[in-house]
N, C-alpha and C positions, 0 to 999 in steps of 0.2 A: 660753069666751072670757075672756081676762084683762083686767085693768083698762086696760092700755095700748091694747089693741085696741079696747076700747069707747070710750075717750076719742077715739081716732083716728076711729072710725066716726061718733060723734056730732058731732065737730068738722067732718068733711067734709060730713055731712048739713046742718049749719048753714051751710056755705059759708065757713068760717073757715080762715085759714092758722094755722100754729103761732104766728107772730108776733102775729096778731090775738088769739088766745086768751090768749097770754102777757100782752098789754096789758090785757085785761079782768081778769086775775087779779093784775096787778102782780108778775109773775115774769118770768124770762128765757125767751126762745125755747128756749134750750138745756135748761132744766129741763123744759119741755113735751116736747121731743124725748126726753129721758131717761125721762119717764113713759111716753110712747107706745112706746118701744123696750123697756120693762121694766127698764132699767138702774136706775131709781129708782122708788119707789112713794110716791104721796102719802098723807099721813095722812087719816083720815076727814073731818076738818073741811075740808081742802083739796078732797077729793072732793065735798063739799057745795057748795063755791064753784065748782068746775068744772062740776058739774051745773047750778047756777043759771045760769052763763054760757052753757051749752049748751041751756038750756031743757028739761032732762030731770030726772026724779026721781033723787036720789043712789043709791037702791037699784037703779036700772037700770045703774049703773056697777059698784057693789060694795056688799055689806052691811057695816055697821060690825062685826058679829061676825066676819066673815071676815078683816077687816083685823087685828083684835085676835088672832085665832087664828093668823094667819100670823106675826105678831110673835113669839108664844110658840113656835110650832112650829120656828122657826129655831134655837131653843136646844136642841132635843131631839137627842140623838146618833143617828147613822144606825142603823137597826135598831129604834128606838123604846125605850120604857121598860119595857113589860110591861103588867100590868093596872092598872086605875084606882086600886086601893088602894096599890100601890107608887108610882104617880105622885103620889098625894095625900101619901103619907108623905115622898117626896123633896121635894116642893114645900114642905111644912110645915117640914121640916128646913132648907131653903134660907132660908125667910123668917125663921127664928130667927137666921140669921147676919147679917141686915141690921140696920143702925141703925134705930131706931124711925121716924124721918121718912122714910127711904128705903123701909122696909117699908110704911108708910102709902100712899106714892105708888104703889108697885107694886100693892098691893091695890086701891086706888081705880081704877087703870087696868084691871087684868086680872080683877078680880072684879066691880066695879061699872060697868065700861065708861065711866068718865068720861074726858073729853078732857084733853089737857095744859092747855088754857086753864081748864077747870073746876077741875082740881086746883090749878093755880097760884092761881086766885082764892080757893080754900078756904084755902090756906096763905100767901097774901100773897107769892107769888113769880111770876116770869114763866113763860110757857109754854115758852120755850127752856130754862130751868133744869130744868123737869119732864122735857122730852124728853131732856136730857142725863143726868139721874138714871135714867130708864128705859133708855136705851141702855147705860149702865154696869151697871145691874142685870141686863139680859139677858146681857151678856157674862159676868158673874159666875155667872149661872144656867147658862149653857152650860158653863162650866168645872166648876162644882159637879156637874152631871149627868154630864159626861164622866168625872170621877173616880170616880163611884159606880155607874154603869151599865156592866156588863161584858157 
């Protein structure tokens, strides 16, 4: 079962409408609808807030590791990369192309599983800035891998 289905299931068990859940989370009903339909996916900190609002453990909706792995797997070309050694070499090569600050943010997220808020606090920047850096980095990684994996 995917995240959206689990959010829907727990929301209905709790007897909440999408609007009521949105109000508890200070987001729009449209965003809740997008989560539930799978059009958008909440980050793990939002999953924790959703779980709290629904009175369930966050892990019953999704594990943090699976959220992080899905973020990265969206960068891998169709057909995969090959073995672990090749994947590690490609990733290390990609990291060397990034500016130091961007590389640090990328590693903190995908190696140490820190949240955007935690990374932002570490570097004195906002979580939105960190999310933007990560989004741009994933786009670059996708392009980098597409050019090198045949």
